[in-house]
C-alpha positions in Angstrom: 13.6 31.0 -37.5 16.0 34.5 -37.1 14.6 36.7 -33.7 11.6 38.9 -35.7 10.2 35.4 -37.2 10.6 34.1 -33.4 8.1 37.2 -32.4 5.4 36.3 -34.8 4.7 33.7 -33.9 4.8 34.0 -30.1 2.0 36.7 -30.5 0.3 34.8 -33.1 0.3 31.8 -30.2 -3.4 33.1 -28.4 -2.2 32.2 -24.9 0.5 33.1 -23.2 1.4 32.2 -19.2 2.8 35.4 -17.1 6.0 35.3 -18.3 5.3 35.8 -21.6 6.0 31.9 -22.8 3.3 29.8 -24.3 0.8 27.8 -22.8 0.0 25.0 -24.8 -1.7 23.1 -22.3 -4.2 26.3 -21.2 -5.5 25.5 -24.7 -9.6 24.5 -25.4 -10.2 20.4 -26.3 -12.8 19.9 -28.4 -13.1 16.4 -28.6 -15.3 16.5 -25.6 -13.5 14.4 -24.1 -12.6 14.0 -20.5 -10.4 11.8 -18.6 -10.9 9.9 -15.1 -6.9 10.7 -13.8 -4.8 12.8 -15.3 -1.8 13.6 -13.4 1.9 11.4 -12.3 3.6 9.3 -10.5 6.8 8.7 -9.1 8.1 12.5 -8.0 9.8 11.1 -4.7 10.2 13.3 -2.1 11.1 12.7 1.8 7.9 13.1 3.9 7.2 12.3 7.1 5.4 10.4 8.8 3.4 10.1 12.1 3.8 7.0 14.4 1.6 5.3 16.8 3.6 5.7 19.7 4.0 9.5 19.2 7.5 9.4 17.0 7.9 11.3 14.4 10.2 9.6 11.1 10.9 10.8 7.3 10.6 8.4 4.8 11.9 8.1 1.5 8.2 8.1 -0.6 7.7 7.8 -4.0 3.5 9.9 -4.5 0.8 9.6 -7.5 -1.1 12.6 -7.3 -4.4 13.2 -10.3 -7.5 15.1 -10.6 -10.6 13.9 -13.0 -10.1 16.6 -16.2 -14.0 18.1 -17.2 -14.4 16.9 -21.1 -13.1 20.6 -23.2 -9.7 21.4 -20.4 -6.8 20.5 -22.7 -4.7 19.7 -20.1 -3.3 20.3 -16.4 0.1 21.9 -15.1 1.7 19.0 -13.1 4.1 20.9 -11.9 0.7 22.5 -9.2 0.7 19.1 -7.8 4.2 18.6 -6.8 4.2 21.5 -5.4 1.4 21.5 -3.2 2.2 18.0 -1.8 5.7 19.3 -0.5 4.0 22.5 0.9 2.1 20.2 3.1 4.6 17.8 3.8 6.8 20.1 4.4 4.3 22.0 7.2 2.9 18.4 8.3 3.7 15.4 9.3 1.4 12.5 6.9 -1.9 12.0 8.4 -5.7 12.2 7.5 -6.0 15.7 8.3 -3.0 16.4 6.0 -4.8 14.2 3.4 -7.5 15.9 3.5 -6.2 18.9 2.8 -3.4 18.1 0.1 -7.0 16.9 -1.9 -8.7 20.2 -1.2 -6.2 22.0 -2.4 -5.6 19.9 -5.7 -9.5 21.0 -6.2 -9.0 24.4 -5.6 -5.5 25.2 -6.5 -4.8 22.7 -10.4 -7.4 24.9 -11.6 -5.9 28.0 -14.3 -8.0 30.7 -14.1 -10.2 31.5 -10.7 -13.2 31.3 -12.0 -13.3 27.6 -13.1 -15.2 25.2 -11.1 -13.1 23.5 -9.1 -12.5 19.8 -10.2 -14.4 17.4 -9.1 -12.5 14.6 -8.1 -9.0 14.1 -6.5 -6.8 11.2 -5.7 -3.1 10.9 -4.0 -1.1 8.1 -3.1 2.5 7.2 -1.4 4.1 5.0 -1.8 6.6 3.7 1.3 8.8 0.8 3.5 7.1 1.6 6.8 9.6 0.3 9.3 8.2 -1.0 12.9 10.4 -2.5 15.4 9.9 -5.6 15.8 10.8 -8.0 19.5 12.3 -11.4 19.1 10.3 -14.4 19.8 12.4 -15.8 22.5 16.1 -14.1 23.1 16.3 -10.1 24.4 16.3 -8.5 21.0 14.7 -6.9 18.2 15.3 -5.5 14.7 13.3 -3.1 12.7 10.9 -4.9 10.0 10.2 -2.9 7.5 6.5 -2.6 5.5 6.0 -2.1 2.4 3.3 0.2 2.6 0.4 3.2 1.2 -1.7 5.4 2.4 -4.1 6.8 -1.0 -6.2 9.1 -0.5 -9.7 9.6 -2.9 -11.4 13.1 -3.0 -14.7 13.2 -5.3 -16.3 16.6 -4.4 -17.1 16.7 -0.7 -16.7 12.9 0.1 -12.8 11.6 1.1 -12.4 8.1 1.5 -8.7 7.0 3.2 -7.3 3.6 2.4 -4.1 1.8 4.7 -2.3 -0.7 2.5 1.2 -3.1 3.3 2.7 -6.0 2.6 2.0 -8.7 5.6 5.2 -11.4 4.8 4.9 -15.4 7.2 6.0 -18.1 6.9 3.4 -21.5 6.1 4.3 -24.6 7.1 2.1 -26.8 4.9 -0.8 -28.7 6.8 -0.3 -31.4 4.2 3.8 -31.6 4.4 2.9 -31.5 8.1 0.8 -34.5 8.5 2.8 -37.0 4.9 5.7 -36.4 7.2 4.1 -37.2 11.1 3.0 -40.7 9.4 6.0 -41.2 8.2 8.3 -40.9 10.9 5.5 -42.7 12.7 5.6 -45.4 9.9 10.1 -45.6 10.7 9.3 -46.0 14.4 7.1 -48.9 13.4 9.0 -50.5 11.3 7.1 -50.9 8.8 9.2 -48.9 5.8 13.1 -48.6 6.1 13.0 -45.4 2.6 15.0 -42.8 4.4 16.2 -41.7 8.2 13.1 -41.5 10.2 13.5 -37.6 10.2 11.0 -35.9 7.1 10.6 -32.0 7.2 6.7 -30.7 5.6 7.3 -28.3 3.9 7.2 -24.6 4.2 7.5 -21.0 2.4 8.3 -17.3 2.4 4.0 -16.0 1.7 3.4 -12.8 1.4 -0.3 -11.9 2.3 -1.0 -7.5 0.8 -3.8 -5.8 2.6 -6.3 -3.2 2.0 -8.2 -1.6 4.5 -10.4 1.8 3.9 -10.7 3.5 6.8 -12.7 7.4 8.3 -10.9 9.8 7.3 -11.9 11.8 10.4 -10.6 8.7 12.4 -6.0 9.1 12.9 -4.9 5.9 11.4 -2.2 4.0 12.5 -0.1 1.6 9.8 1.3 0.3 13.7 -2.0 -0.9 14.0 -2.8 -3.3 11.0 0.5 -4.2 11.3 -0.9 -5.9 15.1 -4.1 -7.2 12.9 -2.3 -9.6 11.1 0.5 -10.3 13.3 -3.0 -11.3 15.4 -4.3 -13.5 12.8 -1.3 -14.6 11.4 1.5 -15.4 13.9 4.5 -17.3 11.7 5.3 -12.9 10.7 8.8 -13.5 9.8 11.9 -12.7 12.0 14.3 -9.5 11.6 16.2 -10.8 14.5 17.1 -14.3 15.2 19.1 -16.3 18.1 19.7 -20.0 18.4 16.4 -19.9 20.7 14.3 -17.9 18.9 15.2 -19.7 15.9 13.5 -23.1 17.9 11.5 -21.0 18.7 9.7 -20.5 15.2 9.6 -23.7 14.3 7.7 -24.3 16.7 5.0 -22.1 15.9 4.8 -22.7 13.0 4.5 -26.4 13.5 2.0 -25.0 16.0 0.1 -22.4 12.7 0.4 -24.9 9.9 -1.6 -22.6 7.1 -2.8 -23.2 3.2 -3.8 -20.3 1.7 -7.4 -20.7 1.8 -6.9 -20.8 6.0 -5.4 -17.3 6.0 -7.9 -16.0 3.4 -10.3 -17.0 5.7 -8.7 -16.4 8.5 -8.3 -12.4 7.0 -12.1 -11.9 6.5 -12.7 -12.9 10.5 -10.5 -10.4 11.6 -10.6 -7.5 9.3 -14.6 -7.8 9.5 -14.1 -7.8 13.8 -12.3 -4.3 13.4 -14.9 -2.0 13.6 -12.5 0.5 11.9 -12.1 -1.3 9.4 -15.0 0.2 6.6 -13.5 -2.1 4.1 -10.8 -4.5 2.9 -9.0 -6.6 0.5 -6.2 -8.8 0.4 -4.5 -10.9 -1.8 -2.4 -14.3 -1.2 0.4 -16.2 -1.5 2.4 -18.5 -1.1 5.4 -18.8 -2.9 6.2 -22.5 -3.2 9.1 -24.3 -2.0 7.1 -28.0 -3.5 6.1 -26.5 -6.3 7.5 -24.1 -9.5 4.6 -22.4 -9.3 3.0 -20.4 -5.9 -0.5 -20.8 -4.7 -2.9 -18.4 -4.4 -6.0 -16.6 -2.6 -8.5 -13.5 -3.6 -10.9 -12.0 -1.0 -12.4 -9.1 0.0 -15.1 -7.6 2.0 -17.5 -7.4 -0.3 -19.6 -4.0 -0.2 -21.4 -3.0 -3.6 -19.5 -1.1 -4.7 -17.0 -1.1 -2.9 -12.9 -3.0 -2.6 
């Protein structure tokens, strides 16, 4: 294409940006179809997070950001989402006030013209690995337990909803297997069977609870608080730094808290419902079976109409 033809094409295109380049996303949409969420995900950025003890740590974060696209508008300038997040991240730590401000900026600054109505809905989700110090059960040691976590904010009009979530890993000893093992050992001692060597091990497995809670966006809430809630409900959390004395203590702990997925689901129901800071919640529990080739699973939630 000759320079003359390029110049002619440029002149014939109806909309250019401030530098004179053709801007397709500003063309009007003629379908009349709104889109619930338009934006980006997996935008990677280091952000500072304030921990419950007042310390600030930088965590590698993957961000999902979007707005609701009204009918008649073709698209959005997606790079603005990244620029706004980076700007807020440079000025503040990730906390409820920062999320609130970020969503407000999405609503207003994603507009192409100042006389446009603000976007009605905006959304952000930050996924990251969050470290919390864990003390060993018996020995004088500690280590960092890392939790797959997220903080999510949604703003509809002027109303903001704020969610925290994490993956909590623990050990689950099967109550049925534990009972059968004790039954066998008792029968072996009494001479009722000669099978085996008199010792039976109940099957236990690494297990996962994926928990999401909605909290008041006007209050400061920390992921450590959710960790403590889950440690209280499910005390057999997997350990970071273990000496022999800790390993024995963990075996005793597991034997003292045998649990099915049903037990865990109901424990979470009671514990999360009793915390006034938590407005709504949902949880999915998975026991990655060592006996079966399949896993055991349960899902439970608070059950609010239209909630999680």
